[in-house]
C-alpha positions as CSV (number, residue, x, y, z in Angstrom):
1,M,47.6,152.2,12.8
2,R,51.4,152.4,12.1
3,T,54.2,154.8,12.2
4,V,55.8,155.5,8.9
5,K,59.5,154.7,9.3
6,I,60.5,153.2,5.9
7,V,58.9,153.9,2.5
8,S,57.3,150.8,1.1
9,A,57.2,150.8,-2.7
10,V,54.5,148.7,-4.1
11,A,55.1,149.4,-7.7
12,A,56.8,151.9,-10.0
13,F,54.9,154.4,-12.0
14,A,55.9,154.3,-15.6
15,F,55.0,156.9,-18.3
16,G,55.0,154.3,-21.1
17,T,58.6,154.8,-22.2
18,A,61.5,152.5,-22.4
19,L,63.5,154.5,-19.9
20,P,64.2,153.0,-16.5
21,T,61.6,153.5,-13.8
22,T,64.1,155.0,-11.3
23,G,66.7,157.5,-12.2
24,A,70.0,158.5,-10.7
25,P,69.6,161.2,-8.0
26,A,69.7,164.6,-9.4
27,S,72.8,165.5,-7.4
28,K,74.8,162.7,-9.1
29,S,73.8,163.5,-12.7
30,S,75.7,165.9,-15.0
31,P,74.1,169.3,-15.4
32,V,72.3,170.1,-18.6
33,P,73.9,173.3,-20.1
34,G,71.6,176.2,-19.6
35,G,69.1,174.0,-17.6
36,G,67.1,175.3,-14.8
37,S,64.7,173.8,-12.2
38,S,61.4,172.8,-13.8
39,L,59.4,169.7,-12.9
40,T,56.2,168.1,-14.0
41,L,54.7,166.3,-11.0
42,T,52.0,163.5,-11.4
43,L,49.7,161.8,-9.0
44,S,47.4,158.8,-9.5
45,V,45.2,157.5,-6.8
46,G,44.1,153.9,-6.7
47,G,45.2,153.3,-10.3
48,G,43.0,156.1,-11.6
49,P,44.0,158.6,-14.2
50,A,47.0,160.7,-13.4
51,R,46.7,164.4,-12.7
52,S,49.7,166.6,-13.2
53,V,51.0,170.1,-12.3
54,S,54.1,172.0,-13.3
55,L,56.7,173.4,-10.9
56,Q,59.3,176.0,-11.8
57,C,61.5,176.8,-8.8
58,D,63.9,179.2,-10.5
59,Q,61.1,181.8,-10.5
60,E,58.5,179.9,-8.4
61,G,56.1,179.5,-11.3
62,G,53.9,176.8,-12.6
63,S,50.5,175.3,-11.8
64,H,51.2,173.8,-8.4
65,P,48.7,175.1,-5.9
66,D,51.4,175.9,-3.2
67,L,54.5,176.8,-5.3
68,S,56.6,178.2,-2.4
69,T,56.2,175.1,-0.1
70,A,56.7,172.7,-3.0
71,C,59.8,174.4,-4.2
72,G,61.1,174.5,-0.6
73,L,60.6,170.8,-0.2
74,V,62.5,170.1,-3.4
75,R,65.3,172.5,-2.5
76,K,65.7,170.8,0.9
77,V,66.8,167.6,-0.9
78,D,68.6,169.4,-3.8
79,G,66.2,167.8,-6.3
80,D,66.8,164.2,-5.1
81,L,63.1,163.4,-4.3
82,S,64.1,159.9,-3.0
83,K,65.5,161.7,0.0
84,L,62.3,163.4,1.0
85,T,61.3,162.7,4.7
86,Y,58.6,165.2,5.8
87,D,57.3,163.7,9.0
88,I,58.4,160.0,9.4
89,D,56.8,159.7,12.8
90,M,53.3,160.4,11.5
91,I,50.9,157.6,12.5
92,C,49.1,156.3,9.5
93,P,46.2,153.9,9.2
94,D,46.9,150.4,7.8
95,E,44.8,150.9,4.6
96,H,45.7,150.3,1.0
97,V,44.7,153.0,-1.4
98,P,47.8,153.4,-3.6
99,H,49.0,156.9,-4.3
100,T,51.5,156.8,-7.2
101,V,53.6,159.9,-7.8
102,G,56.1,160.9,-10.4
103,A,58.4,163.8,-11.2
104,R,60.2,164.5,-14.5
105,G,62.3,167.5,-15.5
106,T,65.4,169.2,-14.3
107,W,66.8,170.5,-11.0
108,Q,69.5,173.1,-11.4
109,G,70.1,171.7,-14.9
110,R,70.4,168.0,-13.7
111,P,67.7,165.5,-14.9
112,V,65.1,164.4,-12.4
113,W,63.3,161.1,-12.8
114,F,61.3,159.9,-9.7
115,D,58.5,157.4,-9.3
116,K,57.1,156.0,-6.1
117,T,53.9,154.3,-5.0
118,Y,52.8,154.8,-1.4
119,D,50.3,152.6,0.4
120,N,47.9,155.5,1.1
121,R,47.7,159.3,1.3
122,C,49.0,159.4,4.8
123,E,52.2,157.6,4.0
124,M,52.6,159.8,0.9
125,T,52.2,162.9,3.1
126,A,54.6,161.6,5.8
127,L,57.3,161.3,3.3
128,T,56.7,164.1,0.7
129,G,54.7,166.7,2.6
130,S,52.4,168.7,0.4
131,L,54.6,168.2,-2.8
132,F,52.0,165.9,-4.4
133,Y,48.9,167.7,-3.1
134,F,47.1,168.9,-6.2
């Protein structure tokens, strides 16, 4: 057992493009004219196929099973998902079942590009709450 204090990134999740695997935080990017807050979230467990959902926080729409909570988590960090810290004192087992997550889209008109691999579901939950539960 261990307490999650620091995120350990094992690998970056790429979508098969030539773009960098980590992007600038949304708060430091220039707004896209007329842009809103719409994200596509992905989750791959143990290297398996990725599942995805949509999240539209301007009107709380999309296919995420808990739109209100998910949008609340993203709002809390102003779209910069690298700053998510849900419950960093959560005690997690020392197991390795990689959970790779990604987010693409816009937050208040600014581009969002986020990828992270967590050691297991517990570590992912400790840092992202239920954002990637789908």
